[in-house]
Structures are given as structure tokens and as C-alpha cells.
C-alpha positions as a LaTeX table, in Angstrom:
\begin{tabular}{lrrr}
\hline
Residue & $x$ (\AA) & $y$ (\AA) & $z$ (\AA) \\
\hline
Met1 & 29.34 & 5.20 & $-21.54$ \\
Ile2 & 29.32 & 1.75 & $-19.93$ \\
Asn3 & 26.01 & $-0.04$ & $-20.15$ \\
Ser4 & 24.97 & $-0.82$ & $-16.58$ \\
Lys5 & 23.44 & $-4.11$ & $-17.77$ \\
Glu6 & 26.97 & $-5.32$ & $-18.63$ \\
Ile7 & 28.49 & $-4.64$ & $-15.21$ \\
Pro8 & 29.04 & $-7.79$ & $-13.14$ \\
Val9 & 27.09 & $-7.73$ & $-9.91$ \\
Pro10 & 28.07 & $-10.78$ & $-7.79$ \\
Asp11 & 29.67 & $-8.54$ & $-5.15$ \\
Leu12 & 26.21 & $-7.13$ & $-4.39$ \\
Leu13 & 25.48 & $-10.50$ & $-2.81$ \\
Asp14 & 28.73 & $-10.24$ & $-0.83$ \\
Ala15 & 27.57 & $-6.85$ & 0.41 \\
Thr16 & 24.09 & $-7.99$ & 1.45 \\
Thr17 & 25.56 & $-11.06$ & 3.11 \\
Glu18 & 27.85 & $-8.82$ & 5.16 \\
Gln19 & 24.86 & $-6.62$ & 6.05 \\
Arg20 & 22.40 & $-9.44$ & 6.71 \\
Glu21 & 22.24 & $-8.98$ & 10.47 \\
Ala22 & 21.72 & $-5.24$ & 10.05 \\
Ile23 & 18.94 & $-5.87$ & 7.54 \\
Leu24 & 17.30 & $-8.37$ & 9.88 \\
Ala25 & 17.57 & $-5.92$ & 12.77 \\
Asp26 & 15.75 & $-3.31$ & 10.70 \\
Ile27 & 13.07 & $-5.86$ & 9.81 \\
Val28 & 12.52 & $-6.76$ & 13.46 \\
Ala29 & 12.36 & $-3.09$ & 14.43 \\
Leu30 & 9.71 & $-2.39$ & 11.79 \\
Val31 & 7.61 & $-5.42$ & 12.75 \\
Glu32 & 7.66 & $-4.22$ & 16.34 \\
Val33 & 5.90 & $-1.03$ & 15.25 \\
Glu34 & 2.34 & $-2.29$ & 14.90 \\
Ser35 & 0.30 & $-0.91$ & 12.01 \\
His36 & $-3.15$ & $-2.38$ & 11.65 \\
Ser37 & $-4.97$ & $-1.04$ & 8.59 \\
Arg38 & $-7.81$ & 0.39 & 10.73 \\
Asp39 & $-5.66$ & 1.99 & 13.44 \\
Arg40 & $-4.81$ & 5.44 & 12.17 \\
Ala41 & $-2.60$ & 6.42 & 15.10 \\
Ser42 & $-0.47$ & 3.30 & 14.78 \\
Leu43 & $-0.23$ & 3.79 & 11.02 \\
Asp44 & 1.08 & 7.33 & 11.53 \\
Thr45 & 3.73 & 6.05 & 13.93 \\
Cys46 & 4.76 & 3.30 & 11.52 \\
Arg47 & 4.96 & 5.67 & 8.55 \\
Gly48 & 7.24 & 7.90 & 10.58 \\
His49 & 9.41 & 4.91 & 11.38 \\
Val50 & 9.64 & 4.00 & 7.68 \\
Glu51 & 10.63 & 7.52 & 6.70 \\
Ala52 & 13.27 & 7.64 & 9.41 \\
Leu53 & 14.67 & 4.30 & 8.20 \\
Ala54 & 14.80 & 5.56 & 4.62 \\
Glu55 & 16.71 & 8.66 & 5.68 \\
Arg56 & 19.13 & 6.67 & 7.80 \\
Leu57 & 19.93 & 4.30 & 4.94 \\
Leu58 & 19.74 & 6.67 & 1.97 \\
Gly59 & 19.97 & 10.19 & 3.33 \\
Pro60 & 17.40 & 12.92 & 2.71 \\
Ser61 & 15.18 & 12.30 & $-0.30$ \\
Asp62 & 15.39 & 14.61 & $-3.29$ \\
Glu63 & 11.62 & 14.84 & $-3.35$ \\
Arg64 & 8.94 & 13.97 & $-0.81$ \\
Thr65 & 5.19 & 13.92 & $-1.33$ \\
Leu66 & 2.68 & 13.07 & 1.39 \\
Thr67 & $-0.86$ & 12.27 & 0.31 \\
Pro68 & $-3.51$ & 12.11 & 3.06 \\
Gly69 & $-5.12$ & 8.71 & 3.40 \\
Gly70 & $-8.27$ & 9.89 & 5.14 \\
Glu71 & $-9.28$ & 7.22 & 7.63 \\
Gln72 & $-6.49$ & 5.04 & 6.26 \\
Gly73 & $-2.75$ & 5.49 & 6.47 \\
Asp74 & $-1.16$ & 8.33 & 4.52 \\
Ile75 & 0.80 & 7.62 & 1.35 \\
Val76 & 4.37 & 8.89 & 1.21 \\
Gln77 & 6.52 & 9.09 & $-1.91$ \\
Leu78 & 10.27 & 9.47 & $-1.54$ \\
Thr79 & 12.39 & 10.01 & $-4.65$ \\
Phe80 & 16.15 & 9.50 & $-4.69$ \\
Ala81 & 17.93 & 10.82 & $-7.76$ \\
Gly82 & 20.10 & 8.33 & $-9.61$ \\
Thr83 & 23.28 & 8.62 & $-11.61$ \\
Gly84 & 21.73 & 7.03 & $-14.71$ \\
Pro85 & 18.73 & 8.05 & $-16.82$ \\
Gly86 & 16.48 & 5.15 & $-15.72$ \\
Arg87 & 13.48 & 5.69 & $-13.48$ \\
Val88 & 12.07 & 2.95 & $-11.25$ \\
Leu89 & 9.09 & 2.76 & $-8.90$ \\
Ala90 & 9.43 & 0.63 & $-5.75$ \\
Val91 & 6.13 & $-0.07$ & $-3.98$ \\
Ser92 & 5.59 & $-1.43$ & $-0.46$ \\
His93 & 2.75 & $-1.21$ & 2.03 \\
Tyr94 & 3.36 & $-0.69$ & 5.72 \\
Asp95 & $-0.08$ & $-1.70$ & 7.02 \\
Thr96 & $-0.85$ & $-5.22$ & 8.24 \\
Val97 & $-3.97$ & $-7.26$ & 8.93 \\
Trp98 & $-2.99$ & $-7.73$ & 12.58 \\
Pro99 & $-4.92$ & $-5.73$ & 15.21 \\
Thr100 & $-2.98$ & $-3.48$ & 17.55 \\
Gly101 & $-1.91$ & $-5.48$ & 20.60 \\
Thr102 & $-1.10$ & $-8.67$ & 18.67 \\
Leu103 & 2.57 & $-8.31$ & 19.56 \\
Ala104 & 1.76 & $-8.77$ & 23.24 \\
Asp105 & 1.20 & $-12.50$ & 22.79 \\
Trp106 & 3.06 & $-12.96$ & 19.50 \\
Pro107 & 6.43 & $-11.23$ & 19.81 \\
Val108 & 9.01 & $-11.40$ & 17.02 \\
Arg109 & 11.12 & $-14.49$ & 17.63 \\
Thr110 & 13.13 & $-17.20$ & 15.92 \\
Val111 & 11.71 & $-20.71$ & 15.74 \\
Pro112 & 13.29 & $-23.92$ & 14.48 \\
Gly113 & 12.46 & $-25.04$ & 10.97 \\
Glu114 & 10.43 & $-28.16$ & 10.36 \\
Asp115 & 12.26 & $-31.45$ & 9.80 \\
Gly116 & 15.64 & $-29.84$ & 10.28 \\
Gly117 & 14.93 & $-27.04$ & 7.82 \\
Pro118 & 16.28 & $-23.50$ & 8.11 \\
Val119 & 15.53 & $-21.33$ & 11.12 \\
Arg120 & 12.45 & $-19.14$ & 10.80 \\
Leu121 & 11.73 & $-15.63$ & 12.06 \\
Thr122 & 8.09 & $-15.10$ & 12.94 \\
Gly123 & 6.01 & $-12.07$ & 13.86 \\
Pro124 & 2.84 & $-10.23$ & 12.78 \\
Gly125 & 3.33 & $-8.72$ & 9.33 \\
Ile126 & 6.92 & $-9.93$ & 8.94 \\
Phe127 & 6.14 & $-11.86$ & 5.75 \\
Asp128 & 3.33 & $-9.65$ & 4.46 \\
Met129 & 5.17 & $-7.45$ & 3.95 \\
Lys130 & 7.48 & $-5.55$ & 6.28 \\
Ser131 & 10.52 & $-7.59$ & 5.33 \\
Gly132 & 10.10 & $-6.63$ & 1.68 \\
Leu133 & 9.79 & $-2.96$ & 2.58 \\
Val134 & 13.08 & $-3.03$ & 4.46 \\
Gln135 & 14.76 & $-5.00$ & 1.67 \\
Ser136 & 13.73 & $-2.39$ & $-0.89$ \\
Leu137 & 15.59 & 0.36 & 0.98 \\
Trp138 & 18.63 & $-1.79$ & 1.60 \\
Ala139 & 18.75 & $-2.79$ & $-2.08$ \\
Leu140 & 19.28 & 0.81 & $-3.14$ \\
Arg141 & 21.69 & 1.35 & $-0.27$ \\
Val142 & 24.02 & $-1.50$ & $-1.28$ \\
Leu143 & 23.79 & $-0.56$ & $-4.96$ \\
Arg144 & 24.81 & 3.00 & $-4.14$ \\
Asp145 & 27.67 & 1.77 & $-1.96$ \\
Ser146 & 28.92 & $-0.41$ & $-4.83$ \\
Gly147 & 29.66 & 2.65 & $-6.96$ \\
Arg148 & 27.59 & 1.40 & $-9.87$ \\
Pro149 & 25.16 & 3.59 & $-11.79$ \\
Thr150 & 21.75 & 3.80 & $-10.17$ \\
Pro151 & 18.36 & 4.70 & $-11.57$ \\
Thr152 & 16.24 & 7.36 & $-9.99$ \\
Val153 & 14.06 & 5.44 & $-7.56$ \\
Thr154 & 10.70 & 6.59 & $-6.25$ \\
Phe155 & 9.52 & 4.65 & $-3.23$ \\
Val156 & 5.78 & 4.58 & $-2.54$ \\
Phe157 & 4.81 & 3.45 & 0.95 \\
Asn158 & 1.07 & 3.10 & 1.52 \\
Gly159 & $-0.94$ & 2.21 & 4.59 \\
Asp160 & $-4.13$ & 0.80 & 3.11 \\
Glu161 & $-3.16$ & $-2.10$ & 0.82 \\
Glu162 & $-4.69$ & $-4.75$ & 3.05 \\
Ile163 & $-8.10$ & $-3.10$ & 2.74 \\
Gly164 & $-8.03$ & $-2.48$ & $-1.00$ \\
Ser165 & $-5.64$ & 0.50 & $-1.44$ \\
Ile166 & $-8.66$ & 2.76 & $-1.20$ \\
Ala167 & $-6.74$ & 6.04 & $-0.96$ \\
Ser168 & $-3.46$ & 4.97 & $-2.53$ \\
Arg169 & $-4.58$ & 3.49 & $-5.84$ \\
Thr170 & $-4.60$ & 6.77 & $-7.75$ \\
Val171 & $-1.25$ & 7.77 & $-6.21$ \\
Ile172 & 0.34 & 4.50 & $-7.29$ \\
Glu173 & $-1.10$ & 4.71 & $-10.80$ \\
Ala174 & 0.07 & 8.29 & $-11.23$ \\
Ala175 & 3.57 & 7.47 & $-9.98$ \\
Ala176 & 3.76 & 4.45 & $-12.28$ \\
Arg177 & 3.14 & 6.60 & $-15.34$ \\
Thr178 & 6.38 & 8.52 & $-14.66$ \\
Val179 & 8.79 & 5.54 & $-14.62$ \\
Asp180 & 10.28 & 2.94 & $-16.93$ \\
Ala181 & 9.45 & 0.00 & $-14.70$ \\
Ala182 & 8.11 & $-0.91$ & $-11.26$ \\
Leu183 & 9.12 & $-3.42$ & $-8.60$ \\
Val184 & 6.66 & $-4.43$ & $-5.88$ \\
Phe185 & 8.17 & $-5.83$ & $-2.70$ \\
Glu186 & 5.37 & $-8.14$ & $-1.63$ \\
Ala187 & 6.57 & $-11.52$ & $-0.38$ \\
Ser188 & 7.82 & $-14.05$ & $-2.91$ \\
Gln189 & 6.05 & $-17.30$ & $-3.73$ \\
Ala190 & 8.51 & $-19.71$ & $-2.12$ \\
Gly191 & 11.31 & $-17.69$ & $-3.69$ \\
Ala192 & 9.62 & $-17.24$ & $-7.06$ \\
Leu193 & 8.72 & $-13.81$ & $-8.38$ \\
Lys194 & 5.13 & $-13.04$ & $-9.30$ \\
Thr195 & 4.56 & $-12.15$ & $-12.93$ \\
Gly196 & 0.85 & $-12.85$ & $-12.92$ \\
Arg197 & $-1.91$ & $-11.96$ & $-10.50$ \\
Lys198 & $-5.63$ & $-12.36$ & $-10.84$ \\
Gly199 & $-7.96$ & $-9.42$ & $-11.07$ \\
Ile200 & $-10.37$ & $-9.06$ & $-8.17$ \\
Gly201 & $-14.02$ & $-8.13$ & $-8.14$ \\
Ile202 & $-15.98$ & $-7.44$ & $-4.96$ \\
Phe203 & $-19.62$ & $-7.48$ & $-6.05$ \\
Thr204 & $-22.52$ & $-6.65$ & $-3.72$ \\
Leu205 & $-25.92$ & $-8.23$ & $-4.30$ \\
Thr206 & $-29.04$ & $-6.77$ & $-2.74$ \\
Thr207 & $-32.56$ & $-8.16$ & $-2.79$ \\
Val208 & $-35.51$ & $-6.12$ & $-1.56$ \\
Gly209 & $-38.75$ & $-7.98$ & $-0.94$ \\
Val210 & $-42.05$ & $-7.50$ & 0.85 \\
Glu211 & $-42.30$ & $-8.04$ & 4.62 \\
Ala212 & $-45.24$ & $-9.97$ & 6.07 \\
His213 & $-46.02$ & $-12.27$ & 9.00 \\
Ala214 & $-44.61$ & $-15.65$ & 8.03 \\
Gly215 & $-47.29$ & $-17.58$ & 9.94 \\
Leu216 & $-50.45$ & $-15.50$ & 9.72 \\
Asp217 & $-50.12$ & $-14.44$ & 6.09 \\
Pro218 & $-47.42$ & $-16.46$ & 4.35 \\
Leu219 & $-48.55$ & $-15.60$ & 0.81 \\
Ala220 & $-48.45$ & $-11.85$ & 1.40 \\
Gly221 & $-44.70$ & $-11.75$ & 1.82 \\
Ala222 & $-41.95$ & $-11.88$ & $-0.77$ \\
Ser223 & $-38.85$ & $-13.01$ & 1.06 \\
Ala224 & $-35.64$ & $-11.26$ & 0.11 \\
Val225 & $-33.71$ & $-14.06$ & 1.81 \\
His226 & $-35.40$ & $-16.78$ & $-0.23$ \\
Ala227 & $-34.69$ & $-14.77$ & $-3.37$ \\
Met228 & $-31.07$ & $-14.34$ & $-2.33$ \\
Ala229 & $-30.77$ & $-18.12$ & $-2.03$ \\
Glu230 & $-31.82$ & $-18.38$ & $-5.67$ \\
Val231 & $-29.33$ & $-15.69$ & $-6.60$ \\
Ile232 & $-26.44$ & $-17.36$ & $-4.78$ \\
Thr233 & $-27.13$ & $-20.63$ & $-6.59$ \\
Gln234 & $-26.85$ & $-18.82$ & $-9.92$ \\
Val235 & $-23.77$ & $-16.88$ & $-8.83$ \\
Thr236 & $-21.75$ & $-19.97$ & $-7.97$ \\
Arg237 & $-22.45$ & $-21.41$ & $-11.43$ \\
Ile238 & $-20.70$ & $-18.44$ & $-13.04$ \\
Ala239 & $-17.34$ & $-19.68$ & $-11.77$ \\
Asp240 & $-15.12$ & $-21.38$ & $-14.35$ \\
Leu241 & $-12.02$ & $-22.81$ & $-12.74$ \\
Ser242 & $-10.75$ & $-24.08$ & $-16.10$ \\
Ala243 & $-10.57$ & $-20.44$ & $-17.18$ \\
Gly244 & $-9.09$ & $-19.37$ & $-13.84$ \\
Thr245 & $-12.29$ & $-17.74$ & $-12.59$ \\
Ser246 & $-13.27$ & $-18.45$ & $-8.98$ \\
Ile247 & $-16.27$ & $-17.07$ & $-7.13$ \\
Asn248 & $-16.90$ & $-17.08$ & $-3.40$ \\
Val249 & $-20.00$ & $-15.74$ & $-1.66$ \\
Gly250 & $-18.32$ & $-14.80$ & 1.58 \\
Leu251 & $-20.79$ & $-12.62$ & 3.47 \\
Val252 & $-24.57$ & $-12.94$ & 3.59 \\
Ser253 & $-27.05$ & $-11.09$ & 5.78 \\
Gly254 & $-30.76$ & $-10.34$ & 5.80 \\
Gly255 & $-34.10$ & $-10.51$ & 7.50 \\
Ser256 & $-35.38$ & $-9.14$ & 10.77 \\
Gly257 & $-36.90$ & $-12.17$ & 12.47 \\
Thr258 & $-37.64$ & $-15.85$ & 11.98 \\
Asn259 & $-41.38$ & $-15.13$ & 11.75 \\
Val260 & $-41.05$ & $-12.33$ & 9.19 \\
Ala261 & $-40.72$ & $-12.69$ & 5.42 \\
Ala262 & $-37.43$ & $-10.87$ & 4.95 \\
Gly263 & $-37.66$ & $-7.43$ & 3.48 \\
Arg264 & $-33.98$ & $-7.14$ & 2.57 \\
Ala265 & $-30.89$ & $-9.29$ & 2.10 \\
Thr266 & $-27.34$ & $-8.67$ & 0.94 \\
Ala267 & $-24.42$ & $-10.80$ & $-0.15$ \\
Ser268 & $-20.80$ & $-9.90$ & $-0.84$ \\
Val269 & $-19.00$ & $-11.90$ & $-3.52$ \\
Asp270 & $-15.27$ & $-12.31$ & $-4.12$ \\
Ile271 & $-14.42$ & $-12.87$ & $-7.80$ \\
Arg272 & $-10.97$ & $-13.73$ & $-9.20$ \\
Val273 & $-10.27$ & $-13.62$ & $-12.95$ \\
Thr274 & $-7.18$ & $-13.96$ & $-15.12$ \\
Gly275 & $-8.02$ & $-11.50$ & $-17.88$ \\
Pro276 & $-10.37$ & $-8.87$ & $-19.31$ \\
Asp277 & $-12.40$ & $-11.38$ & $-21.34$ \\
Glu278 & $-13.43$ & $-13.15$ & $-18.15$ \\
Met279 & $-14.19$ & $-9.84$ & $-16.47$ \\
Ala280 & $-16.62$ & $-9.04$ & $-19.29$ \\
Arg281 & $-18.20$ & $-12.50$ & $-19.18$ \\
Val282 & $-18.67$ & $-12.30$ & $-15.42$ \\
Asp283 & $-20.27$ & $-8.85$ & $-15.72$ \\
Arg284 & $-22.74$ & $-10.14$ & $-18.31$ \\
Ala285 & $-23.53$ & $-13.24$ & $-16.27$ \\
Phe286 & $-24.25$ & $-11.27$ & $-13.11$ \\
Asp287 & $-26.51$ & $-8.89$ & $-15.00$ \\
Ala288 & $-28.47$ & $-11.89$ & $-16.33$ \\
Ile289 & $-29.34$ & $-13.24$ & $-12.86$ \\
Thr290 & $-33.08$ & $-13.36$ & $-12.16$ \\
Val291 & $-35.42$ & $-14.19$ & $-9.26$ \\
Thr292 & $-38.68$ & $-16.11$ & $-9.62$ \\
Asp293 & $-40.80$ & $-13.76$ & $-7.47$ \\
Asp294 & $-41.27$ & $-10.58$ & $-9.50$ \\
Arg295 & $-42.09$ & $-8.65$ & $-6.31$ \\
Val296 & $-38.43$ & $-8.90$ & $-5.29$ \\
Val297 & $-36.02$ & $-6.33$ & $-6.71$ \\
Leu298 & $-32.44$ & $-7.48$ & $-7.29$ \\
Thr299 & $-29.55$ & $-5.00$ & $-7.52$ \\
Val300 & $-25.99$ & $-5.95$ & $-8.50$ \\
Asp301 & $-23.16$ & $-3.56$ & $-7.64$ \\
His302 & $-20.18$ & $-4.36$ & $-9.89$ \\
Asn303 & $-16.90$ & $-3.34$ & $-8.26$ \\
Trp304 & $-13.67$ & $-4.46$ & $-9.89$ \\
Asn305 & $-11.17$ & $-3.71$ & $-7.16$ \\
Arg306 & $-8.02$ & $-4.64$ & $-9.10$ \\
Pro307 & $-7.39$ & $-5.34$ & $-12.78$ \\
Pro308 & $-5.60$ & $-8.56$ & $-13.73$ \\
Met309 & $-1.83$ & $-8.64$ & $-14.16$ \\
Ala310 & $-0.34$ & $-10.96$ & $-16.77$ \\
Leu311 & 3.07 & $-11.72$ & $-18.22$ \\
Asp312 & 2.82 & $-10.01$ & $-21.60$ \\
Ala313 & 5.00 & $-8.18$ & $-24.11$ \\
Thr314 & 5.05 & $-5.11$ & $-21.87$ \\
Met315 & 6.47 & $-7.03$ & $-18.92$ \\
Gln316 & 8.85 & $-9.32$ & $-20.80$ \\
Pro317 & 11.79 & $-6.86$ & $-21.12$ \\
Leu318 & 11.68 & $-6.21$ & $-17.37$ \\
Leu319 & 11.60 & $-9.93$ & $-16.67$ \\
Glu320 & 14.70 & $-10.37$ & $-18.84$ \\
Val321 & 16.54 & $-7.79$ & $-16.71$ \\
Val322 & 15.55 & $-9.66$ & $-13.53$ \\
Leu323 & 16.51 & $-13.05$ & $-14.92$ \\
Ala324 & 19.90 & $-11.67$ & $-15.99$ \\
Ala325 & 20.40 & $-10.23$ & $-12.52$ \\
Gly326 & 19.65 & $-13.59$ & $-10.98$ \\
Arg327 & 22.15 & $-15.35$ & $-13.22$ \\
Glu328 & 24.85 & $-12.86$ & $-12.26$ \\
Leu329 & 24.13 & $-13.79$ & $-8.65$ \\
Gly330 & 24.33 & $-17.49$ & $-9.42$ \\
Arg331 & 20.67 & $-18.48$ & $-9.57$ \\
Glu332 & 18.00 & $-19.10$ & $-12.14$ \\
Ile333 & 15.01 & $-17.09$ & $-10.98$ \\
Asp334 & 11.60 & $-18.72$ & $-11.04$ \\
His335 & 8.42 & $-16.77$ & $-11.64$ \\
Thr336 & 4.78 & $-17.72$ & $-11.36$ \\
Ser337 & 1.18 & $-16.54$ & $-11.48$ \\
Val338 & $-0.87$ & $-16.44$ & $-8.27$ \\
Gly339 & $-4.50$ & $-16.00$ & $-7.32$ \\
Gly340 & $-3.94$ & $-13.14$ & $-4.89$ \\
Ala341 & $-3.68$ & $-9.48$ & $-5.88$ \\
Ser342 & $-1.45$ & $-6.59$ & $-4.87$ \\
Asp343 & $-0.72$ & $-3.02$ & $-5.85$ \\
Ala344 & 1.16 & $-4.48$ & $-8.82$ \\
Asn345 & $-2.25$ & $-5.03$ & $-10.44$ \\
Phe346 & $-2.84$ & $-1.29$ & $-10.57$ \\
Ile347 & 0.53 & $-0.70$ & $-12.21$ \\
Ala348 & $-0.08$ & $-3.40$ & $-14.80$ \\
Gly349 & $-3.48$ & $-1.87$ & $-15.42$ \\
Val350 & $-1.92$ & 1.40 & $-16.65$ \\
Gly351 & 0.43 & $-0.46$ & $-18.99$ \\
Val352 & 3.69 & $-0.09$ & $-17.04$ \\
Pro353 & 6.10 & $-3.06$ & $-16.77$ \\
Val354 & 5.91 & $-4.44$ & $-13.24$ \\
Ile355 & 7.08 & $-7.51$ & $-11.37$ \\
Cys356 & 5.93 & $-8.42$ & $-7.88$ \\
Gly357 & 7.34 & $-10.69$ & $-5.18$ \\
Phe358 & 10.75 & $-9.11$ & $-4.52$ \\
Gly359 & 10.14 & $-9.47$ & $-0.78$ \\
Ala360 & 10.88 & $-12.22$ & 1.70 \\
Val361 & 10.97 & $-15.97$ & 1.28 \\
Gly362 & 8.67 & $-17.54$ & 3.84 \\
His363 & 5.06 & $-18.50$ & 4.30 \\
Gly364 & 1.81 & $-17.80$ & 6.14 \\
Ala365 & 0.53 & $-14.43$ & 4.97 \\
His366 & $-2.42$ & $-13.41$ & 7.18 \\
Ala367 & $-1.90$ & $-16.54$ & 9.30 \\
Arg368 & $-0.80$ & $-16.82$ & 12.90 \\
His369 & 2.31 & $-18.78$ & 11.88 \\
Glu370 & 3.55 & $-16.11$ & 9.41 \\
Tyr371 & 7.33 & $-16.34$ & 9.05 \\
Ile372 & 10.35 & $-15.53$ & 6.89 \\
Leu373 & 13.58 & $-17.42$ & 6.25 \\
Pro374 & 16.46 & $-15.21$ & 7.44 \\
Ser375 & 18.84 & $-17.31$ & 5.34 \\
Glu376 & 17.26 & $-15.92$ & 2.15 \\
Ile377 & 17.30 & $-12.24$ & 3.08 \\
Ala378 & 20.74 & $-11.54$ & 1.62 \\
Phe379 & 19.93 & $-13.05$ & $-1.77$ \\
Gln380 & 16.51 & $-11.42$ & $-2.07$ \\
Thr381 & 17.99 & $-8.01$ & $-1.26$ \\
Ala382 & 20.88 & $-8.55$ & $-3.68$ \\
Leu383 & 18.46 & $-9.57$ & $-6.43$ \\
Ala384 & 16.57 & $-6.30$ & $-6.03$ \\
Ala385 & 19.85 & $-4.36$ & $-6.03$ \\
Ala386 & 21.07 & $-6.15$ & $-9.15$ \\
Thr387 & 17.76 & $-5.50$ & $-10.86$ \\
Leu388 & 18.04 & $-1.79$ & $-10.04$ \\
Ala389 & 21.54 & $-1.86$ & $-11.51$ \\
Gly390 & 20.13 & $-3.36$ & $-14.69$ \\
Leu391 & 17.58 & $-0.55$ & $-14.90$ \\
Ala392 & 20.03 & 2.34 & $-14.38$ \\
Asp393 & 19.98 & 3.15 & $-18.11$ \\
Gly394 & 16.23 & 2.60 & $-18.42$ \\
Leu395 & 14.37 & $-0.32$ & $-19.94$ \\
Asp396 & 15.13 & $-1.22$ & $-23.57$ \\
\hline
\end{tabular}
């Protein structure tokens, strides 16, 4: 039996180059179906669009599972049987941060590049990450059309990634445990793949004090807001940028009036860490925070939203497959570690090889100038196809 890793794949790039306009048309069509994470009706419409696109490109799936998302978008899994023994998970989210109606004043359009650079295609959600979703389907399509062996591919499309993958996390983790490797089609980092992502903690701090009239009886009160100020000062000192740990107190609220010693205050804290040792240190440090007024009660809610993802011995064999695929296509593939998180973190957390960033080349995630470079679509799609070809026999 021919080892699929030994089959030359340059013609995959020829195929995606020939299909570039069709791929771009599918990207534009998907972006024009709005899908804000909090708009359930729009999410349902978008999921239906994604499923219809998958069937048009790949035919009926061999297995389909729909998991209700509750208030969030549903999670759909589509499995397409391969001709080789390998099994791969391809993950993309179809929700965006952009409220329904954004398209009315920000339609999908081409804009000139800066300083004579390549033309850009802009639109809400085009970079994060509807282009990558479309590319994932086209990658399997062109690999199938090439006649090469294919792995069995399970696509997971979720509609709640931008708000923490609340409903989809367990689905993604369970699906990951059934495959050899996973590819996540989030946008690239200026063309580089993402082999490291920080873990994320969203901690909630609550102080409960004693209310009293601030003017008539200032000593009777124990201000929860004043105590929270002490807490925030201690929290910011826990950060250690040299170790890759950043901390941001992003939301603070409390009190009921300027003339009342505040009875309650809350703060939400974003924490980014590179590994489990820092997670443990941060947990200990938060639990050691104190307030000077013993009438105030401090509560710390530890919530690690995503585990860290790091380039380790588990991931290295998958990276070698991707690097080999890139060389066959004529490029040396860069990879990097980034501060943001994605559903790849969950997959890494269950010990399954995963690489993120197979999506578009562009810039501006969550920003009004979000764009992709159409000139890079063919290569990015071919790279995913070549990687799938390299995984047709599984992962050594």
C-alpha cells in the first residue's frame, strides 16, 4: 500500500488556484449570512447555510449529529468517510461578534491594499472566521477530486465560540478523543500557523460590605467598593509578563449611591497563562488576597475557561506532517504562539494533537477593518488539503 505521506501534492495548489473564485464566492455568501453569537434565529439560518454548503461540496455526510446549543447556536458534526484509516477532526465556528444588522453599513467589498499591497476583502466575520470554515470544506473537496487517499474527516461547526464555547466545549472534547489529530480553521497569524495559545481564566471577585450613610455615620459603614480597590491593586501585582501571565481587570461595578458606603462590588478579571504551573500559581495568589476591613467578605470565583495549548511531544508529529505539506507546496510554513485562545485549547487539553490557524491570511479580528487577502486563499486551502493527505494513514 502506498504511504499517503509520500505522494506528491503540488497539484493540490493548482486545483485550489483554479477554484479560487468559487472559494471566494462561497466565503462572501457565508459572510452575508449574519450570525451574531446572541442572535439565535440568525445562528440557525447560518448553520443551515453551512450544512447546505457542506452537502454541495462533499455530498451527504455519512454521519450527522446535532447537539442543541440552548440559547446559543447548535453544534453540528458531519462525518465524511475516508479511503484511508486516518481520522481527523476539523473545527470551525460560524458565530461572529458582529450584531445583526452590521452588514447594512458594512457590506462585503474589496478595498485596495495599503502602500500598493494586495487587494483586501472586508466584511463582518470574514477573517474571524468564516473564510477558514469555507476553506476547510474546500480542502477536503479538492483532496477527494485529486484521487488521493483521504482520512475520515469529522467537521464540527459550533455557534458559540465567541462567547466561550459554553455549549460546544464538551462536544468538541468528545469528538477529539475519537481522532488521530485535529485541525482548527481559525485565522492564521499573518500566514503562520498557531501551535501555542494561552490558557484563559475569567475570575469574578465579589466584596460584600456594610451599608451606611456616608455623611451622617461614616464609621458605621464598611465599603465594598473601597475594599475592591484594595483587591484590584493586589490582583494586578499577580501578573508576571516575563512568565507570559497577563491580568486585566476589565469590568467593575458596585455601590448604590455616592452618599452610601457600598454594600456590594464585583470585578471581572481576564487572566492569560502559558502553562499549568502558572495556572496553579495564579490560583494560590488569588486565594491569598485580603482586605483590611474584616467586616468585608471577599469571594473569588475561579473559572478557567480554556486550558493552555503548547507545542509539545504530542503535537510535534502533527506539525511535521504540516511542515512537509508546506514544502511540497513550495513554502516553509511558519508557526507561532499567540495570546488569544480558541477551541484548539480544549483539544490540546484532552491530549490530542492539534494545530490552529489553518484559516485566512488577513488582519483585524473583532475590528471594524477586519479583512482577508484573497491572494492567499488558494495556498491556505491547498495547505489544509495537503495536510489531510498526509494524515490519510493516521499519525505516526
